[in-house]
C-alpha positions in Angstrom: 12.5 -7.0 41.1 9.7 -9.3 42.0 9.9 -12.8 41.0 7.1 -12.9 38.6 5.8 -10.7 35.4 2.9 -8.7 36.0 2.8 -6.2 32.6 0.3 -3.6 34.0 2.5 -2.7 37.1 5.1 -1.7 34.6 3.9 -1.0 31.1 2.0 2.5 32.6 5.3 3.6 34.3 7.6 2.9 31.2 5.2 5.2 28.9 5.0 8.0 31.6 8.5 7.8 31.7 9.5 8.2 27.6 6.9 10.8 27.6 8.3 13.1 30.1 11.6 12.2 28.8 11.1 13.3 25.3 12.7 10.1 24.4 11.8 10.3 20.8 11.4 14.1 20.3 14.0 14.6 17.6 15.4 17.9 15.7 17.9 17.9 12.5 21.4 16.8 13.8 24.3 16.9 11.5 26.6 14.4 13.0 24.4 11.7 13.3 22.5 9.9 9.8 19.2 11.0 9.7 16.2 7.8 9.0 12.6 9.0 8.1 10.4 5.9 9.2 6.7 6.8 8.4 3.4 4.2 8.7 0.6 5.4 6.5 -1.5 7.8 8.8 -4.8 6.2 10.5 -8.3 7.6 10.2 -10.2 8.6 13.4 -12.6 6.3 13.6 -13.0 6.0 17.5 -10.4 2.9 18.3 -7.6 1.0 16.6 -7.8 -1.9 15.3 -5.6 -5.6 15.2 -4.3 -4.2 11.7 -3.2 -0.9 13.3 -1.4 -2.8 16.0 0.2 -4.8 13.4 1.5 -2.4 11.0 2.9 0.0 14.2 4.4 -2.8 16.0 6.4 -3.4 12.8 7.4 0.5 12.2 8.1 0.9 15.8 10.2 -1.9 15.9 12.2 -0.6 13.4 12.2 2.8 14.6 13.9 1.9 18.1 15.9 -0.5 16.2 17.9 2.3 14.1 17.8 5.0 17.6 20.2 2.2 18.9 22.3 1.9 15.6 22.5 5.6 15.8 20.4 7.1 13.7 18.4 10.0 14.1 14.9 8.9 13.7 12.1 10.9 12.7 8.7 8.5 13.8 5.7 10.8 13.3 1.9 10.2 13.6 -1.0 12.3 12.6 -4.6 11.8 12.1 -6.2 11.8 8.7 -9.4 13.4 9.9 -11.3 15.2 7.0 -13.8 12.8 4.8 -17.4 11.0 4.7 -16.8 8.9 7.9 -16.8 11.5 10.1 -19.9 13.4 8.7 -21.8 10.0 8.1 -21.1 9.4 11.5 -22.2 12.8 12.7 -25.5 12.7 11.4 -26.3 9.1 12.6 -25.7 10.3 16.3 -26.8 13.5 15.6 -23.6 15.2 16.8 -20.8 17.5 14.5 -18.2 15.8 12.8 -15.1 17.9 14.8 -16.6 16.9 18.0 -16.7 13.2 16.7 -13.5 13.2 15.2 -11.6 14.9 18.2 -13.5 12.7 20.5 -12.1 9.5 18.7 -8.4 11.6 18.1 -7.8 11.5 22.1 -9.0 7.9 22.5 -7.0 6.4 19.5 -4.3 8.6 20.7 -4.9 6.9 24.5 -4.4 3.5 22.9 -1.5 4.5 20.6 0.5 5.6 23.7 -0.8 2.1 25.6 1.0 0.0 22.9 4.6 2.2 23.9 4.9 3.2 20.1 7.9 5.6 20.0 6.2 8.9 18.3 7.3 12.0 18.4 4.0 13.7 19.4 5.1 16.9 19.3 4.6 16.8 15.3 1.1 15.2 15.7 -1.2 16.8 13.0 -4.4 16.6 12.0 -5.9 17.2 8.5 -8.7 18.7 9.6 -7.1 21.3 11.5 -7.2 24.9 9.8 -3.4 25.2 10.5 -2.8 22.6 8.2 -5.3 22.7 5.5 -4.6 26.7 5.0 -1.3 25.3 3.7 -3.0 23.2 1.2 -5.6 26.0 0.0 -2.1 27.8 -0.7 -0.9 25.3 -2.3 -4.3 24.8 -4.9 -3.7 28.6 -5.6 -0.4 28.0 -6.9 -1.7 25.0 -8.6 -4.5 26.9 -10.1 -2.0 29.6 -11.2 0.2 26.8 -13.1 -3.3 25.6 -14.6 -2.5 21.9 -12.6 -5.9 23.0 -11.2 -9.2 23.8 -13.3 -12.4 23.3 -13.7 -14.8 21.5 -16.6 -17.9 19.7 -16.9 -17.4 16.1 -16.8 -19.2 12.6 -16.4 -18.0 11.3 -12.7 -18.4 8.7 -10.7 -21.1 9.3 -8.5 -22.1 7.4 -5.0 -25.9 8.2 -4.4 -25.3 6.6 -0.8 -22.5 9.1 0.1 -23.7 12.1 -2.0 -20.6 12.9 -3.7 -18.4 12.4 -6.5 -15.3 9.4 -6.6 -12.0 9.4 -8.3 -11.5 6.4 -10.8 -9.1 5.1 -8.5 -12.0 5.5 -5.8 -14.2 2.9 -7.4 -13.6 -0.8 -6.5 -15.2 -3.3 -8.7 -17.9 -0.9 -9.8 -18.6 -0.1 -6.0 -18.0 2.7 -3.8 -15.0 2.1 -1.5 -15.9 4.1 1.4 -19.7 2.4 1.8 -19.5 -0.6 -1.2 -22.9 1.0 -2.7 -23.0 0.6 -6.4 -21.9 3.6 -8.4 -23.2 5.1 -11.1 -22.3 8.1 -13.8 -23.4 11.4 -13.5 -22.4 14.7 -15.5 -21.4 17.8 -12.9 -18.8 20.6 -13.0 -15.8 19.3 -11.5 -12.6 20.8 -10.5 -9.6 18.3 -11.4 -5.3 18.1 -11.0 -3.8 17.7 -13.8 -2.1 14.5 -13.2 -1.5 13.6 -16.7 0.8 16.3 -17.0 3.1 13.9 -14.9 1.7 10.7 -16.4 5.1 10.1 -18.2 8.0 11.3 -15.4 5.3 9.2 -12.9 6.0 5.9 -15.0 9.8 6.1 -15.5 9.7 7.1 -11.9 9.0 3.5 -11.2 12.0 2.2 -12.4 13.8 4.3 -9.7 11.7 2.8 -7.0 13.9 -0.3 -6.1 12.9 -0.5 -2.8 9.4 -0.7 -3.7 7.7 -4.4 -4.0 7.1 -5.0 -7.8 3.2 -6.5 -7.3 2.3 -2.3 -6.3 5.1 -0.8 -9.2 3.2 -3.3 -11.6 -0.2 -1.7 -10.6 1.2 1.7 -10.8 2.4 0.7 -14.2 -0.9 -0.8 -15.4 -2.8 2.2 -14.0 -1.1 5.1 -15.7 -1.2 2.7 -18.9 0.7 4.0 -21.6 0.3 2.8 -24.9 2.0 3.7 -28.3 0.0 3.4 -31.4 -1.9 5.8 -33.9 -4.6 9.0 -34.0 -6.5 8.6 -36.9 -8.9 11.6 -38.0 -12.3 10.1 -39.3 -14.2 13.5 -40.9 -18.2 13.6 -40.5 -20.0 13.0 -43.2 -21.9 16.5 -43.6 -18.1 17.6 -43.1 -19.4 19.6 -40.0 -16.5 18.0 -38.1 -14.5 15.0 -37.5 -14.4 12.4 -35.0 -10.5 11.4 -33.4 -9.8 7.5 -32.5 -6.8 6.7 -30.9 -5.9 3.3 -31.7 -3.4 0.9 -31.3 -4.0 -1.2 -34.2 -3.5 0.9 -37.4 -2.9 -2.4 -39.2 -6.8 -3.2 -39.1 -7.7 0.3 -40.5 -9.1 -1.0 -44.2 -11.5 -3.8 -41.7 -13.0 -0.8 -40.2 -16.9 -0.6 -41.1 -18.7 1.5 -38.1 -17.8 4.1 -35.0 -18.6 3.1 -31.8 -18.7 6.1 -29.2 -18.5 6.6 -25.5 -22.2 7.5 -24.2 -20.3 10.1 -22.4 -18.8 11.2 -25.7 -20.0 15.1 -26.3 -20.6 13.5 -29.9 -23.1 11.3 -28.6 -26.1 13.6 -28.0 -25.2 16.5 -30.5 -24.9 13.9 -33.4 -28.4 12.9 -33.1 -30.2 15.8 -32.7 -32.4 16.6 -34.7 -33.1 13.4 -36.5 -35.1 10.5 -36.0 -32.7 8.9 -33.7 -32.8 11.5 -31.3 -35.0 10.1 -28.6 -33.3 6.4 -29.0 -29.9 7.8 -28.3 -31.0 9.6 -25.1 -32.8 7.0 -23.5 -29.9 4.6 -24.2 -27.6 7.2 -22.4 -30.0 7.8 -19.8 -30.0 3.8 -19.2 -26.0 3.4 -19.5 -25.8 6.0 -16.7 -26.9 3.6 -14.6 -24.5 1.3 -14.9 -21.4 1.1 -13.4 -18.4 0.5 -15.8 -17.0 -2.9 -14.3 -20.5 -3.8 -15.6 -20.7 -2.4 -18.8 -16.9 -3.8 -19.9 -17.3 -7.4 -18.1 -16.8 -10.0 -21.1 -20.3 -11.9 -20.3 -22.3 -8.2 -20.8 -24.3 -8.0 -24.0 -22.6 -5.8 -26.1 -25.4 -3.1 -27.0 -25.9 0.4 -28.4 -28.2 2.3 -30.9 -27.5 4.3 -34.2 -26.7 8.4 -33.6 -28.2 8.8 -37.5 -24.7 10.1 -38.4 -21.7 8.7 -40.5 -18.4 9.6 -40.8 -16.0 8.5 -43.4 -12.9 6.0 -43.0 -9.8 8.0 -44.4 -8.4 5.4 -46.2 -11.1 3.5 -47.8 -13.5 6.5 -48.5 -16.3 4.0 -46.7 -19.2 5.8 -45.0 -19.5 4.4 -41.3 -22.3 4.7 -39.2 -21.8 5.8 -35.7 -23.1 3.9 -33.2 -23.5 4.9 -29.1 -22.1 1.7 -27.6 -22.3 0.6 -23.8 -18.7 -1.4 -23.8 -16.7 1.8 -25.1 -15.6 3.9 -22.3 -14.5 8.0 -22.0 -11.9 6.8 -19.7 -9.6 5.1 -22.3 -8.5 6.5 -25.6 -10.3 9.4 -26.9 -13.8 7.7 -26.1 -14.4 6.9 -29.3 -13.6 3.3 -31.0 -13.0 2.5 -34.9 -14.7 -1.1 -35.1 -13.0 -3.6 -37.0 -15.5 -6.3 -36.2 -13.5 -9.0 -38.0 -10.5 -8.4 -36.2 -11.9 -7.6 -32.7 -14.2 -9.8 -30.6 -16.3 -7.3 -29.0 -16.7 -5.4 -32.5 -17.5 -8.9 -33.8 -20.4 -9.3 -31.6 -21.7 -5.8 -31.8 -21.9 -6.1 -35.6 -23.4 -10.0 -35.7 -26.4 -8.1 -33.4 -26.9 -5.3 -35.6 -25.8 -6.6 -39.0 -23.1 -4.3 -39.7 -20.6 -5.2 -42.4 -17.8 -7.4 -41.8 -14.1 -7.0 -44.0 -11.5 -9.1 -43.5 -8.1 -7.3 -43.3 -5.6 -9.8 -42.2 -5.2 -13.6 -43.3 -3.4 -16.2 -41.1 -0.6 -17.8 -42.4 -2.0 -20.9 -45.0 -5.5 -19.9 -44.5 -8.4 -17.9 -46.4 -10.9 -16.2 -44.0 -14.6 -15.3 -45.3 -16.5 -13.2 -43.2 -20.2 -15.1 -44.3 -18.6 -18.3 -42.4 -16.7 -16.4 -39.4 -17.9 -17.7 -35.9 -15.3 -15.3 -34.0 -12.7 -12.3 -34.9 -9.2 -13.6 -36.1 -7.5 -11.6 -33.7 -3.8 -13.0 -34.0 -1.1 -11.9 -36.7 -1.3 -12.8 -40.3 -0.2 -10.7 -43.6 -2.6 -7.9 -45.1 -5.2 -8.2 -47.5 -8.0 -6.0 -48.9 -5.5 -3.0 -47.6 -4.5 -1.2 -50.9 -0.7 -0.9 -51.2 -0.2 -2.8 -48.1 -1.4 -6.1 -49.1 0.9 -9.0 -48.7 2.8 -7.0 -45.8 3.0 -8.8 -42.1 0.5 -6.8 -40.2 3.1 -5.8 -37.4 5.0 -4.1 -39.9 2.2 -2.5 -41.8 1.1 -0.5 -38.7 4.2 1.8 -39.0 3.6 2.1 -42.7 0.1 2.9 -42.5 0.9 5.4 -39.8 3.3 6.9 -41.9 0.6 7.2 -44.9 -1.7 9.0 -43.0 0.6 11.8 -41.7 1.4 12.0 -45.2 -2.6 12.8 -46.3 -2.8 15.1 -43.1 -4.9 12.1 -41.9 -2.8 10.8 -38.6 0.2 10.5 -36.6 1.8 8.4 -34.3 1.1 9.0 -30.9 1.1 8.3 -27.4 -2.0 7.3 -25.0 -2.3 6.9 -21.4 -5.3 5.2 -19.4 -4.2 7.7 -16.5 -7.2 10.4 -16.2 -7.1 13.9 -14.2 -7.7 13.4 -10.8 -11.3 15.0 -9.8 -10.9 16.4 -6.4 -14.7 18.2 -6.0 -16.5 16.4 -3.2 -20.3 17.8 -2.6 -19.4 16.7 1.0 -19.2 19.4 4.0 -16.6 17.9 5.9 -13.4 18.3 3.7 -11.0 21.7 3.0 -12.8 24.3 1.4 -11.4 25.1 -2.4 -10.2 28.2 -2.5 -12.0 29.6 -5.0 -14.6 32.6 -5.4 -16.8 33.1 -8.5 -18.1 36.5 -9.6 -20.4 37.2 -12.5 -17.7 39.3 -13.8 -14.2 38.2 -13.7 -15.3 34.5 -13.5 -13.5 31.4 -11.2 -11.3 34.2 -9.0 -8.6 32.4 -6.5 -8.5 33.4 -3.0 -5.8 35.7 -2.7 -3.2 34.4 0.1 -3.3 37.2 2.6 -6.9 36.3 2.9 -6.5 32.5 3.5 -7.4 30.2 5.2 -10.7 29.4 4.0 -12.0 28.3 7.2 -14.7 25.6 7.4 -17.6 26.7 9.4 -18.2 25.0 12.8 -21.4 26.0 13.6 -23.3 24.2 10.8 -26.0 21.7 11.6 -25.7 18.7 9.4 -28.3 17.5 7.1 -30.3 14.2 7.3 -30.1 14.0 3.4 -26.4 14.3 3.3 -26.3 17.4 1.1 -23.6 20.0 2.2 -25.1 22.9 5.1 -22.5 25.2 2.7 -24.9 25.2 0.2 -27.4 26.6 2.2 -25.1 29.1 4.5 -25.3 32.5 3.7 -22.3 33.9 5.6 -20.1 31.4 4.0 -21.3 31.6 0.4 -21.5 35.3 0.0 -18.5 37.5 -0.4 -16.8 40.0 -2.5 -15.2 39.4 -5.7 -11.0 39.4 -4.9 -10.6 41.4 -8.4 -13.7 44.2 -8.8 -15.5 43.8 -5.2 -18.7 42.8 -6.7 -21.0 40.4 -5.1 -19.6 36.7 -5.5 -19.7 33.8 -4.2 -17.8 30.7 -2.7 -17.2 27.3 -4.2 -19.0 25.0 -1.6 -17.2 21.4 -3.1 -14.3 20.7 -0.7 -11.6 18.9 -1.3 -10.9 14.7 -1.7 -9.6 13.7 1.6 -6.3 11.9 -0.6 -5.2 15.6 -0.9 -4.5 16.1 2.6 -2.7 12.6 2.4 -0.7 13.1 -0.7 1.7 15.5 1.2 1.2 15.2 5.2 4.4 13.4 5.5 6.4 16.5 4.1 4.8 18.7 6.6 6.0 16.1 9.3 9.0 17.5 9.0 8.1 21.2 9.9 4.5 21.1 12.0 5.1 24.1 13.5 6.4 26.2 10.2 4.2 29.3 9.9 5.8 31.3 7.1 4.6 29.1 4.4 3.4 25.1 3.8 7.3 24.2 4.2 10.4 24.8 5.6 12.6 24.0 2.5 15.4 23.3 5.1 14.2 21.1 7.2 12.6 19.2 4.1 15.8 18.8 2.5 16.9 17.2 5.8 14.4 15.0 6.5 12.5 14.0 3.3 12.4 11.7 1.3 11.0 9.2 3.7 13.2 6.1 4.3 11.0 3.3 4.6 6.9 3.8 4.4 4.6 1.1 5.6 1.3 0.3 4.7 -1.5 -1.8 2.9 -1.3 -2.8 -0.5 -4.9 -1.4 -1.1 -3.4 2.1 -1.0 -0.9 1.1 -4.6 -3.0 3.1 -6.8 -4.8 5.8 -4.8 -2.5 7.3 -2.2 0.9 6.3 -3.2 0.4 7.6 -6.7 -1.4 10.7 -5.9 1.6 11.1 -3.3 4.1 10.8 -6.4 2.3 13.3 -8.2 1.9 15.9 -5.1 5.8 15.4 -4.8 6.3 16.6 -8.1 3.7 19.1 -8.2 5.4 20.6 -4.9 9.0 20.3 -6.3 8.2 22.6 -9.8 6.5 25.0 -6.9 10.0 25.4 -5.6 8.5 23.7 -2.2 10.6 20.7 -2.0 14.2 19.4 -4.3 12.9 15.4 -4.2 11.1 13.7 -7.2 10.0 10.7 -5.0 8.7 10.8 -1.4 9.5 7.1 -0.5 12.4 5.2 -1.1 11.2 2.0 0.6 8.0 1.0 1.1 6.5 -2.4 2.8 3.4 -3.4 2.1 2.3 -5.3 5.3 -0.4 -8.2 5.1 -3.6 -8.3 6.6 -4.8 -10.0 10.3 -6.9 -12.6 9.4 -9.4 -14.8 12.0 -12.4 -17.2 11.3 -15.4 -16.1 11.4 -18.4 -17.5 13.4 -22.1 -17.6 12.2 -25.4 -18.4 14.5 -28.9 -19.9 12.1 -30.5 -17.3 14.3 -28.3 -14.2 15.6 -26.2 -14.2 12.0 -22.3 -12.8 12.8 -20.6 -13.8 15.7 -18.7 -12.1 18.2 -15.1 -14.3 19.4 -16.6 -13.9 23.1 -20.5 -15.2 21.6 -18.9 -18.4 21.0 -19.1 -20.7 23.7 -16.9 -23.9 22.6 -18.9 -24.3 19.4 -22.2 -23.4 20.1 -23.8 -19.4 20.2 -23.8 -17.9 23.6 -27.3 -16.3 22.8 -29.0 -19.4 21.8 -26.9 -22.5 22.5 -27.1 -23.5 19.0 -23.8 -25.0 17.5 -22.4 -22.0 14.9 -20.6 -22.9 11.7 -17.2 -22.2 11.7 -16.0 -20.3 8.4 -12.5 -19.9 7.1 -10.1 -17.2 7.9 -10.9 -13.7 6.6 -9.7 -10.3 7.2 -10.9 -8.8 10.8 -13.8 -6.9 9.8 -16.5 -5.3 12.3 -19.2 -6.3 9.5 -18.3 -10.2 10.0 -17.5 -9.5 13.7 -14.5 -11.6 13.4 -12.5 -9.1 15.5 -10.3 -8.8 18.3 -10.1 -5.6 20.5 -7.1 -4.3 21.2 -8.4 -2.8 24.7 -9.2 -6.6 25.9 -6.1 -7.7 25.0 -4.4 -5.4 27.0 -6.3 -5.9 29.9 -5.6 -9.6 30.1 -1.9 -9.8 29.1 -0.3 -6.2 28.7 0.8 -4.3 25.2 3.9 -6.4 25.0 2.5 -9.8 24.5 0.5 -8.5 21.6 2.9 -6.6 20.2 5.0 -10.1 20.3 2.5 -12.2 19.2 1.8 -9.7 15.8 5.7 -9.8 14.9 6.2 -13.2 15.7 3.3 -15.5 14.1 4.3 -14.4 10.5 6.6 -12.1 8.4 4.8 -8.7 8.0 4.3 -9.1 4.0 2.4 -12.2 4.7 -1.2 -12.4 6.1 -1.2 -13.3 9.7 -3.6 -15.5 10.7 -5.0 -14.7 14.6 -4.0 -17.7 17.0 -5.4 -17.4 21.0 -3.2 -19.9 21.5 -0.1 -17.9 20.1 -1.0 -15.3 22.2 -0.9 -17.3 25.2 2.4 -18.7 24.0 4.1 -15.0 23.7 2.8 -14.4 27.4 4.3 -17.4 28.4 8.0 -16.6 26.9 7.9 -13.2 28.3 7.3 -14.8 31.2 10.3 -16.7 31.1 12.3 -14.0 30.1 11.5 -12.4 33.4 12.1 -15.6 35.5 15.5 -16.1 33.9 16.6 -12.5 34.2 15.3 -12.9 38.0 16.9 -16.1 39.3 20.5 -15.2 37.6 20.6 -11.8 39.0 22.4 -12.9 42.3 25.2 -14.4 39.9 25.3 -11.7 37.9 24.6 -8.7 40.0 28.5 -7.8 40.5 29.7 -9.1 37.5 30.5 -7.3 33.9 30.0 -8.8 30.5 32.3 -11.2 29.7 35.2 -9.4 27.9 38.1 -11.8 27.8 39.1 -14.6 25.1 36.8 -17.4 24.3 40.0 -19.8 24.7 40.1 -19.2 28.3 35.9 -20.8 28.9 35.3 -24.0 29.5 33.0 -25.7 26.5 29.6 -24.9 28.3 30.3 -21.4 28.4 32.1 -21.3 25.1 28.4 -22.4 23.9 26.6 -19.6 25.4 28.9 -17.1 24.2 29.0 -18.7 20.7 25.3 -18.6 20.6 24.9 -15.1 22.3 27.4 -13.6 19.4 25.2 -15.7 16.2 22.1 -14.4 17.9 23.1 -10.8 17.7 24.3 -11.4 13.9 20.9 -13.1 13.3 18.5 -10.6 15.0 20.4 -7.9 13.2 20.6 -9.2 9.8 16.5 -10.0 10.0 16.0 -6.7 11.5 17.7 -4.7 9.3 18.0 -6.4 5.7 14.7 -8.3 5.5 12.3 -7.3 8.3 11.7 -10.6 9.4 11.0 -10.1 13.2 9.5 -13.5 13.1 12.9 -15.5 12.4 14.7 -12.8 15.1 12.4 -13.8 17.8 13.0 -17.5 17.3 16.4 -17.0 17.4 16.4 -14.6 20.4 13.9 -17.8 22.0 16.5 -20.0 21.0 19.3 -17.6 23.3 16.7 -18.4 26.2 16.8 -22.0 25.9 20.7 -21.9 26.0 20.7 -19.5 29.3 18.1 -22.4 30.9 20.2 -25.2 30.0 23.3 -24.2 31.6 24.5 -26.7 34.0 26.2 -25.0 37.0 29.6 -26.3 37.5 32.2 -25.5 39.9 34.9 -25.6 37.4 33.1 -22.3 35.5 32.7 -20.0 38.3 35.2 -17.5 37.8 33.5 -16.9 34.3 30.1 -18.2 34.9 28.9 -14.6 36.1 30.6 -12.5 33.1 29.1 -14.8 30.3 25.7 -14.8 31.6 25.2 -11.0 32.3 26.3 -10.7 28.4 24.2 -13.7 27.4 21.0 -12.1 29.6 21.7 -8.1 28.5 22.4 -9.5 25.0 18.7 -11.5 25.3 17.0 -8.2 27.1 18.7 -5.4 24.7 17.5 -7.3 21.5 14.1 -8.1 22.6 13.7 -4.1 23.4 12.6 -2.8 20.2 10.2 -5.6 19.9 8.4 -5.8 23.5 9.4 -2.4 25.4 8.3 -2.1 27.9 9.4 -5.7 29.9 13.1 -4.6 28.6 12.5 -1.5 30.3 12.2 -2.5 33.6 14.7 -5.5 33.1 17.3 -3.4 31.6 16.4 -1.7 35.2 16.7 -4.5 36.9 20.5 -5.4 35.8 21.2 -2.2 37.2 21.5 0.5 34.5 19.7 4.2 35.1 19.3 5.6 31.8 16.6 4.4 29.5 17.5 0.8 27.4 17.0 3.3 23.8 20.0 4.8 24.7 21.9 1.7 25.1 23.6 0.8 21.7 22.9 -2.2 19.7 25.6 -5.0 20.6 27.9 -6.2 18.0 29.0 -9.3 17.2 32.3 -10.9 17.1 32.4 -12.9 13.8 35.2 -15.3 15.5 33.3 -15.9 18.7 30.0 -17.0 16.4 32.0 -19.0 14.4 31.0 -22.7 15.0 34.1 -25.1 15.8 34.7 -27.1 13.3 36.2 -30.7 13.0 38.6 -32.5 10.6 36.7 -36.0 9.4 38.5 -38.2 7.4 36.3 -40.3 4.2 37.2 -43.7 3.0 35.7 -45.6 0.6 36.0 -49.1 1.1 38.8 -48.8 3.9 41.1 -46.2 1.8 41.4 -42.9 2.5 40.0 -40.8 -0.7 39.5 -36.9 1.3 39.3 -34.9 4.2 36.3 -32.8 4.9 35.9 -29.9 7.2 32.6 -29.8 9.3 30.7 -27.8 12.2 31.3 -29.9 15.2 28.1 -29.5 16.4 27.0 -31.2 13.0 24.4 -33.7 13.1 25.6 -37.3 12.0 23.4 -37.3 8.7 24.5 -34.1 8.0 28.0 -35.2 8.2 27.2 -38.3 6.0 25.8 -36.3 3.0 29.0 -33.9 3.6 30.8 -36.5 3.0 28.9 -38.1 -0.1 28.9 -34.9 -1.8 32.6 -34.3 -1.4 34.0 -33.8 -5.5 37.0 -36.2 -4.9 34.8 -39.0 -3.3 32.5 -38.7 -5.9 35.5 -40.0 -8.4 35.4 -43.3 -6.4 31.5 -43.3 -6.1 30.1 -42.2 -9.3 28.1 -44.9 -11.0 28.5 -47.6 -8.0 26.2 -48.5 -5.5 26.8 -47.5 -1.9 25.7 -50.3 0.1 26.3 -48.8 4.0 28.0 -45.8 5.0 29.5 -46.2 8.4 30.1 -43.4 10.9 32.9 -43.2 13.7 31.9 -40.0 15.8 34.3 -37.0 15.3 36.2 -39.3 13.4 35.7 -40.7 10.2 33.0 -41.8 7.5 33.7 -45.2 5.6 31.5 -45.6 2.6 31.0 -49.5 1.8 30.3 -49.7 -2.3 29.6 -52.4 -4.6 
């Protein structure tokens, strides 16, 4: 063992050793408890970033810790490899998405290995591999047979830049989640998964996910959006149909004076046809289609609409109600139709004011008498019903049930439940995705591809189109096919599946990646599933996590799995943040372009911004490759784990990285300096009573550190405090003074302290730990070493009894750790219950402490 720490001389060696020995390859074992640990798999963008490093370092600590604690740990990795970024990049670089993707996978795989992550690479999957998506296509056909996959014409979110449809969950603040461009509405034929069939089960399941952050559960509950209310039927004036609304406020029905439809509502155009309003309605709908949903529903957006020329009838007042198309009504909520009660809803009030529509007060506040002629805003609080026939005088909350029952008796309404959740649109009009296995026949309609003809292989010999359109649209060899039912001429579906379909079941396929008889080997799935610990970003709270929960239930109902929930515990790690730097002449700067506060390109002072999430657009990024070249992977891992608890954001610090490197050098020198003392000894096995005080204190620190590190890793994932405790132990070893009196015990106690330090550090910094372990004389990998157990008796602080006096008279005795500071001893004495009987209401003039003997309080 050499005297100084040189990470580059050891890290490659140990990565190759782990791979050669297959240390992290696992199979199903019945004599060990299983532990399935998983991070959300990466998209192969080309290089890993610090967010990846942090996420995967967190998981790797847990994986290695669980292995050493005797668990059979499954820790796989793969690639979320389909999607628009690959296709767009291929167009930009004039290459093929397949080549771009697999080149990126190869490079990122080398980076992950360089970081020392304990993956079972034998289970690696890429979702763009036909061996993966062929089974996804089979699942689709089974869903089609169960009516869980269907096609309909629908208004959808459209990103013109990406030339594709987006699910509601993929629209963030009105913008495309991928490219950030504005999203508009477009009517298309689309494939959907019937996630709404599981709405109630998904909602109820949230209560069982006790290992999930409450924030994530709240987001999912809100997205599912269960509302209990009333469904009410409003007949059209001409008797040619009806409009159904869902409302949570049936108590205001008698005040409904007009009807508002979403521009996407099928009746919006139909009602205006052949009337003088037809052109106005058409123009208005076209205008609203160019707006995004966030813009339409914002509080400060002007409420506007257009009269359709048609009327409906209020089922309890028989009032003729004009039907409007309104910008603030969404097809996504309820039925896409809203009974408008302008006196008791602010949006309706503003709309009625603008278009001079009638107002009828039906709820009066206690002690007041609202007059619609003088109202300046809607009254939205509780009160007593008026102008509501037999329900007058009834508290409005109580009237909700009574009016609903009345409607039911008239066959004009019923109690109902509505969900905000809408079916998942999975059609994407792009090339780089899993083909939807449907064939269209003029005679037979939409026909699923038979199982014997799967997979429908995505052709890899097509050139990308500069327009962004899918080349599948123009590939005769792909399009033309015989109908599986009648044998006649037919064509294939050219839409591909949303990439979130692939990520909604990959975690199950990891349990049996080589299985060839179907999507899943149920025996292996039952052994490994559910995932015990899932780790990923909060940004996936709705999209990926909700879809995965839905898909697991679908697989259950198809008989492929037995689990209801995919993930038992969930950790959402924080972001990695760094300050931004901006030059007036060159815009955002990379960290290495800042030369001491001036731009390295023009010598002009730079503006240092606040710390923000690392992003390529603002160039406040740190390249893991550069850090590894300078410090080695262990230093990067240590900093990411020490600088912040995993659920909190991590603020980047170059000084912190330097400090982490120095600490590892200190650990190395500690082992090297004591090798001669401990080389022929075993860890201390005797009784603490036999030891001199300094060695007894070191042993106490060893066992306290084991306790602290074990609890912090296992129970809280607080690696930062575990590392802090290990640092204190290293300090204690350095502080141990040589003494002739302790020579028989010094070696064994030191060996225990040093071995414990190395083992406790091994999940965090595995490369240096392996090298030091070998230097300590072991021939097997430290991964196979058992995690140490602490002895509570050894870890316990030595205690001393302190006499407590008040004005010189004995009033109590307290027991306190022998290492307690004077101020802590004085405070404990004053808080003692027996002492407080003598001091309560008195003034303590002075507190005198005689070390290790007594505390005397002088009172008056």
